[in-house]
Each structure stands twice: as structure tokens, then as C-alpha cells.
N, C-alpha and C positions, 0 to 999 in steps of 0.2 A: 575783180571778184564778182561773183554772181550768185545771189540767193533769190529764188523766185517765190512769189506768194501764190499758193495754189487756190483753187476755187474753194470758197468757204464750205460748200456742201460736201466736199471731199477732203477735209482737213487731214493731212498726213501726220503720222507720229513716228518718233524714233524709238519707241518702246520695243525692246527685243522680245520676240515671240519664242515660245517653247516649241521645238520641233515635234514634240509629242502631242501638242495641242491639236484638237480635231480640225479646227479651222485652218491651221497651218498645213496639216496633212492633206486636207481636201484641196487647198490651193495647189499644192505640189503635184498631186495626182491629176488635177485638171490640166496643169501645164504639160504634163507628160502626154495626156490625151490630145491636147490641142496641137502640140508641136510634132507628135507622131503623124497627125493628120496632114499638117502642112509640109512635111519633109519632102514630099514629091514635087512641090511647087516652089521651093525656096529659090531655085535658080532664077526665077523672074526677078526677085529683089537683088540677087547676086549681081546682075548686070546693071540694073537701074541705080544701085547705090554704090557701085564700084568707086567712083571719084571720091565719095565721102569716106569710104573705108580706107582708100589709099592715103588720103590726107591725114587720117587718124594715125595710121601706121607711121607715116613720115614724122609725126610729132613725138613718137617714141625715141627717135634718134638711135636706133639699134646699131650694135656693133657686132662684128664676127665673134662668135663664142658666147654671146649673151644667152641667158636662160630666161624664157618668156612664158608667162601664164596668160591663157585666154579663158575668160569666163563666159559660158554660154556660147560655145563655138558653132553650134548648128552643124551643117554638113561640111564645115571646114573651108569656107570661102576665103578666109584670111591666111590659110596655111602657106600657100605658095609664096605670097609676098613676104610674109614674116621670115620664112625659111631662106629666101633669097638674101635677106639682110643679115641673118645670124650665121649662115653658112653651115657646113657639115660639122663644125666644131661646137656650134650652139645647140640649144635644146628648146623645143616648144612643147609645153604640157597644156592640154586643152581639156576643159570640163563641160559636160552637158548632162541633162537629166533624161532627155528623150532617147529611148533605145533606137528608134528609127533614125534620128539624127546621128547618133553615135555610129550606127552601121554605115551610113553614107560617108561620114568623116573618115572612118577606117578604110573604106573602099577607095577613097581618094588617096589616102596614104599609101595603100598597097599599089595602086595604079602608078604612082610616081616613084615607088621604091624608097620612100623617105625612112631612114632608120633612126632619126633623131626627133621625130614627131610622135607624141603619145597622146591618146585620147582616153579619158577616164569617165565612166558614168558615175556622177556624184551630184549631190545637192550642194550647190556653191555656198550656201550659208553655213554649212558644217564641214566642208571639205578640209582635209589636212594634207600637208605636203612635207616630205622629209627634208628637202633643201630649199633655200630661199631663191627668189627670182630677181632678175635685173630690170624687169619691166612687166607691165600687165596691160591688157586691153579687154574691153567688153563692148561689143557692138550689138545694139538692139536686144539686150538680154537682161540688164539689171532691173528694168521696170516691171518685169514679169516674175521676179523672185518673190517668194512668200514673206521674206524678211529682208528688205533691201539694205537696211542699216547693218545687219549682221553680215550680209554678203560683202558689203564694202569693208567691214572690219576684217573679214577673212582675207581679202586681197591685201589690205595694208599690212597685216601680220605676216604675210607671205613674201613681202618685198624687203630687200636690203635697203639701208638708208641711201638717200640721194638718188632716188629712182622715180620713174614716171608711170602713172596710170592714166590711160586715155579711155574715155567713155563716149560712145555714140548712142543716143537713145531718143525716145519719143515721149510726148506729153500732151496734155490739152493746151490750147492757145493760152499763153501766159498773160497777155494784156491786149488792149485795143478792142475795137468793135467786133472783131472776129470771135471774141469770147462767147458770143451768142451761140456759136456752133458747138460749144463744149459738151452740152448734154448728149448730143448725137455722137460726138467724137469719143466721149467717155464710154458709151455703150458699144461702139464699134471696136475700140481697143480691148475691151473686156471680152467680146465675142471672138475677135480675130486672134488675139495674142495672150489672153488671160492676164492682161495688164493689172497691176496691183494699185488700186486707188487709195490705199491707206498709208502708203509711204511716198516720200519724195526723193528722187535720185539725187538731185543737186544738193538738197539739204543734207542728205546723208554723207555725200562727198565732202561738203563743207565742214561737217562735224568731225569726221574721222581723219581727214588728211590735213597736213600743215598748210598747204596752199591749194587753191582751186581757181580755175578761170574758165568761164564760158567763152570759147574762142570762135564759135561759129554757130549759126542757126539759120533755118530756112523754113519754108511753108508756114509762115506766120508764127515762127518760133516753136513749132511743134516738133521739129527735127533739129537736134542740137548736138554739139560736141563740147565736152569739158576735159580740160587737162589738169591733172592733180599731181602734186609733188609730195613725196615722203622725204622729209629732211633728216629724220633721226630714227 
């Protein structure tokens, strides 16, 4: 199990926020602006982080016919690999809030002619789904949500029992001498990704899911993977 202690100056909270709250709305709108801006350049990280994303999808242990939820799909960099696992019998439902990211994800779907991949523009903290899922994944998305804890609850409520949720995300340096870089890193993540300093992804996962395990980390612990299990 892994529960990290964040920097004291940016202590996270699991208090649920009201989507009608002005601060919540401002964060959501800024996320839309930021990720619309970066949508044309996302392919750079698509290649660089491919091994990490592939390893995360491996941990889902998907089967043909599975129904998969992706939170914060961006331009759909995970679609091809997930669909290769679930086959034509399965279904992938992906959510993102950026209209530009959605447009690029749908263009990818149209290019490949995938009929069982659907992209919805929605706030992941309040999204609702008609049918449950057999697995879920979020890569580099949860930490920019305006209410991380509620987004994690949304995922949990959308999964059937005995299923896996895999998260790949970024954070300030959790420990060691490199923590002196955190003030700079904190500002960079806020500028680059509209990172949410008030919530902690790992802590939210530990609170909501039955089990969680930090299975991989790199770059002084700033890039990490957590595997969660919903047992009931």
C-alpha cells in the first residue's frame, strides 16, 4: 500500500466541492483552456510515455468483450491498445472536458473506423453512465480535476465488483533531497496542466477503493502508477 505525505504548504483535502462553486467552475474552465491549447502538441508525450501507458493497460488484464472506462482520454492515445484487448465485442467509453481533445479523439476513431469506441465531453467528477464497466484507466488526468476525490468516487461507482482501476499521474517530489525543487515543480504543473494542489490523487484512491498499490514510480517519484481494486 502507498499513502504519500504532501508538502505541508499545499495540504490536500478530501472535502467534496460543489460543482456550482465559483472556484470549482473556474478550475474546470481553466482546464478546458489549458488542454485546448496543448491539444496540438500532445503527440510529443504520446511517444515519450508510451511504455508507461502500455504497462498500465497491461495491469488491467483486459479480456475480449470487456467494457472499459477511460477518464481524461485526451486525443485518444490509449484507444488502439485498449481496443486491441477488448476486441470488437467490447466497448470503450472515454470522457474528456476539452473540446479540442474530444475533436482529436473522435478524428482518431473515425480514421480507424472503430464502432465500439465512444467519446463524451463531460466533467469526470459528475459524469453518469447507464451501464457499469469491467475496468477503468486514467493517465495523466486525475490530478488536474477540480475535485479529485469526487472523480475517483465516480469511477468506483461506475465499476462492477472485482474490477481494476489503474492510474498514471504526476505529483511533486514525495521525499528526499529533490523536494527542494517542489516550489518550482508546483508552479510548472499549475501553468502547464492546471494541476490541482488542493487534493491528493493517491490519498483519494486509498480512501475510495478497497485496495490500492503504488506499483511504479520514476523521475524522483514524480511520475507514478497506482493499481486499485474494487472488491464489492
